[in-house]
C-alpha positions as CSV (number, residue, x, y, z in Angstrom):
1,M,107.4,96.1,109.4
2,K,104.3,96.5,111.6
3,N,101.7,94.1,111.5
4,Q,98.5,95.2,111.0
5,I,96.3,94.7,113.5
6,L,92.1,96.4,113.5
7,V,90.9,96.7,116.1
8,V,86.9,97.0,116.2
9,E,86.0,99.2,118.9
10,A,87.9,102.4,119.1
11,G,88.4,102.4,122.8
12,N,90.5,98.9,123.2
13,S,92.8,100.3,120.7
14,Y,95.1,102.6,123.3
15,T,96.0,99.0,124.9
16,L,98.4,98.6,121.7
17,Q,99.8,101.8,120.7
18,N,103.5,101.3,122.4
19,E,103.5,97.6,121.1
20,P,106.6,98.7,118.5
21,D,105.6,95.8,116.0
22,L,101.7,96.3,116.1
23,E,100.6,98.8,114.0
24,V,96.7,99.4,115.0
25,A,93.7,100.6,113.6
26,A,90.4,101.1,114.8
27,I,87.1,101.4,113.9
28,V,83.9,102.0,116.2
29,D,81.2,100.6,113.9
30,G,81.5,96.7,113.7
31,S,79.5,96.3,110.4
32,K,82.6,98.1,108.4
33,A,85.1,96.0,109.1
34,V,84.5,93.6,106.2
35,E,84.6,97.3,104.0
36,Y,87.9,98.6,105.5
37,I,89.2,95.1,105.5
38,R,88.3,94.5,101.7
39,R,90.2,97.8,101.1
40,H,93.4,97.8,103.3
41,L,95.8,94.9,104.6
42,V,94.5,93.6,108.0
43,Q,96.6,90.5,109.7
44,L,94.7,90.3,113.0
45,V,90.8,91.4,113.8
46,L,90.3,92.5,116.9
47,L,86.3,91.9,117.8
48,D,85.2,93.0,120.6
49,L,82.3,90.7,121.4
50,S,79.6,94.1,122.4
51,S,81.0,95.6,119.1
52,S,77.3,97.4,117.9
53,A,76.0,97.7,114.3
54,P,75.3,94.6,114.5
55,N,75.8,92.2,117.0
56,G,79.8,91.1,117.5
57,L,79.3,87.6,116.3
58,A,77.4,88.8,113.8
59,N,80.6,90.5,112.5
60,I,83.1,87.7,112.9
61,K,80.2,85.7,110.7
62,A,80.5,88.6,108.1
63,I,84.4,88.5,108.3
64,R,84.6,85.0,107.8
65,R,82.9,84.8,104.5
66,V,85.4,87.7,102.7
67,A,88.5,86.7,104.2
68,P,88.2,82.7,106.3
69,R,91.5,82.9,107.0
70,L,92.5,85.8,108.7
71,P,92.8,85.6,112.0
72,I,90.2,86.7,115.2
73,L,90.1,87.7,118.2
74,A,87.8,87.3,119.9
75,V,87.0,89.7,123.2
76,S,84.9,89.7,125.7
77,S,84.1,91.7,129.5
78,R,82.6,88.9,130.8
79,Y,82.0,84.7,130.6
80,D,79.3,83.7,128.3
81,E,79.6,80.7,127.6
82,E,77.6,80.1,124.5
83,S,79.3,83.0,122.5
84,F,82.8,81.5,123.0
85,V,81.3,78.3,121.0
86,Q,80.1,80.3,118.5
87,C,82.7,82.1,118.2
88,L,84.9,78.5,118.0
89,A,82.0,77.8,115.3
90,Y,83.2,80.6,113.6
91,G,86.7,80.2,113.7
92,V,88.4,82.2,115.8
93,N,92.0,81.7,116.8
94,G,91.8,83.0,120.2
95,Y,89.1,84.4,122.8
96,L,90.1,86.8,125.9
97,V,87.3,86.7,128.5
98,E,89.1,90.0,130.5
99,E,89.3,93.8,130.6
100,P,91.0,94.0,126.8
101,H,94.0,96.3,128.3
102,S,95.0,92.6,129.3
103,A,98.4,92.6,129.3
104,G,98.5,89.5,128.2
105,L,96.9,91.0,124.7
106,P,100.2,92.2,123.7
107,Q,101.6,88.7,123.2
108,M,97.8,86.7,122.7
109,I,98.2,88.9,120.0
110,R,101.6,87.8,118.3
111,D,100.9,83.8,119.3
112,I,98.4,84.3,117.3
113,L,99.8,85.8,114.5
114,K,102.6,83.2,114.6
115,G,99.7,80.6,114.0
116,Q,98.9,79.9,117.3
117,H,95.6,79.5,118.5
118,V,95.4,80.9,121.9
119,Y,92.8,80.0,124.9
120,P,93.2,81.2,128.6
121,D,93.0,79.2,131.0
122,K,89.5,80.1,132.3
123,V,88.3,80.2,128.5
124,A,89.4,76.5,128.4
125,A,87.1,76.0,131.4
126,L,84.5,77.1,129.5
127,L,84.9,75.2,126.4
128,S,85.4,71.8,128.9
129,R,82.1,72.9,130.2
130,F,80.4,72.5,127.2
131,L,81.7,69.4,126.4
132,R,80.7,67.6,129.4
133,R,76.9,68.3,129.1
134,Q,77.4,67.4,125.2
135,L,78.5,64.2,126.7
136,D,75.6,64.2,129.6
137,G,73.4,63.8,126.8
138,M,75.2,61.5,125.2
139,A,75.3,57.8,125.9
140,P,75.7,54.7,123.3
141,E,73.2,52.7,121.8
142,L,72.3,49.8,124.6
143,S,69.7,47.2,123.3
144,L,67.6,46.6,126.0
145,P,64.4,43.7,127.1
146,P,61.0,45.9,127.1
147,Q,61.2,45.6,131.3
148,W,64.2,47.1,131.4
149,E,63.2,49.7,128.9
150,N,60.6,50.6,130.9
151,Q,62.5,50.5,134.5
152,L,65.2,52.3,133.7
153,S,65.4,56.3,133.6
154,P,66.8,57.8,131.2
155,R,69.7,58.9,133.0
156,E,70.4,54.5,135.0
157,K,70.4,54.2,130.7
158,Q,72.8,56.2,130.1
159,I,75.2,54.5,133.1
160,L,74.7,51.0,132.2
161,A,75.6,51.9,128.5
162,L,79.3,53.2,130.0
163,V,79.3,50.4,132.2
164,A,78.6,48.4,129.1
165,Q,82.0,50.0,127.4
166,R,83.1,48.6,130.4
167,L,84.2,52.2,132.3
168,S,84.7,52.4,135.7
169,N,83.2,53.8,138.4
170,H,85.8,57.5,137.9
171,E,85.6,57.1,134.3
172,I,81.6,57.2,134.3
173,A,81.8,60.1,137.0
174,E,84.0,62.1,134.9
175,T,82.1,61.5,131.4
176,L,78.6,62.9,132.7
177,S,80.1,65.4,135.1
178,L,78.7,63.5,138.8
179,S,81.2,62.2,141.9
180,E,81.9,58.8,141.8
181,G,79.4,58.2,144.9
182,T,76.4,59.8,143.1
183,V,77.3,57.2,140.7
184,K,78.1,54.3,142.5
185,N,74.1,55.3,144.3
186,H,72.7,54.5,140.3
187,L,74.4,51.6,140.3
188,T,72.8,50.4,143.5
189,V,69.0,51.1,142.1
190,I,70.3,49.4,139.0
191,F,71.5,46.4,139.7
192,G,68.3,46.4,141.4
193,K,65.6,46.6,138.9
194,I,67.9,45.2,136.1
195,E,67.8,41.7,139.4
196,V,71.9,41.2,139.2
197,K,74.3,41.5,141.8
198,N,76.9,43.1,140.2
199,R,78.5,44.4,137.2
200,R,79.6,41.1,135.2
201,E,76.2,40.5,135.9
202,A,75.2,43.3,134.4
203,I,77.5,43.2,131.3
204,R,76.4,39.0,130.9
205,A,72.7,40.4,131.0
206,L,73.4,42.6,128.7
207,A,74.7,39.9,125.9
208,Q,71.9,38.5,126.5
209,T,70.5,40.9,125.0
210,S,72.3,42.1,122.4
211,S,74.1,40.9,119.1
212,E,76.7,43.4,119.5
213,S,80.1,42.2,120.6
214,Q,80.7,45.0,122.5
215,Y,78.6,43.1,124.9
216,S,79.8,40.2,124.0
217,T,83.5,39.4,126.4
218,I,83.0,39.6,130.3
219,R,86.0,41.2,131.8
């Protein structure tokens, strides 16, 4: 028995017509996808994010309301980090950033039908950059004396907090998407501002101003 695939954007359906295990139905109007799914057996939706009436992301959201477990493979013709993250939030099972007539498309569909989530390496890089930017705005809670609070920039506070977590320069650089050289330069400035000579003294100084146990033990 063939797997029933709904392609939302008729121009893409030709890429799957010669696949012996895939039966393809295509609609141009994305707003009709929910109605089609309610009336027909659909085992996977291949949805072009440029599909019209309404936009592709709205179509995914609408499909998820009526079929929360139906596999969805989103296709985009360009790298768009924002839409990728939104697709993940809506629970898509795969995201393809290239022309939908890609030779790898049929296998992606088969893998998703087997229960896998499929994201090509280039798409995984989008997620990596997004997560790194999220981490860039995060730092552990850090109790600082008033004079340090006023002297240190937000970035310097981030780095000092990670020093307090015993992260190496390399780990700090990876966490904040910086070069190790930049981290070293920041540390030189930080140590000068808080009047310590090295990381050990910085952690000891933090231990004196915080009751949190994570700062109380010096390596």
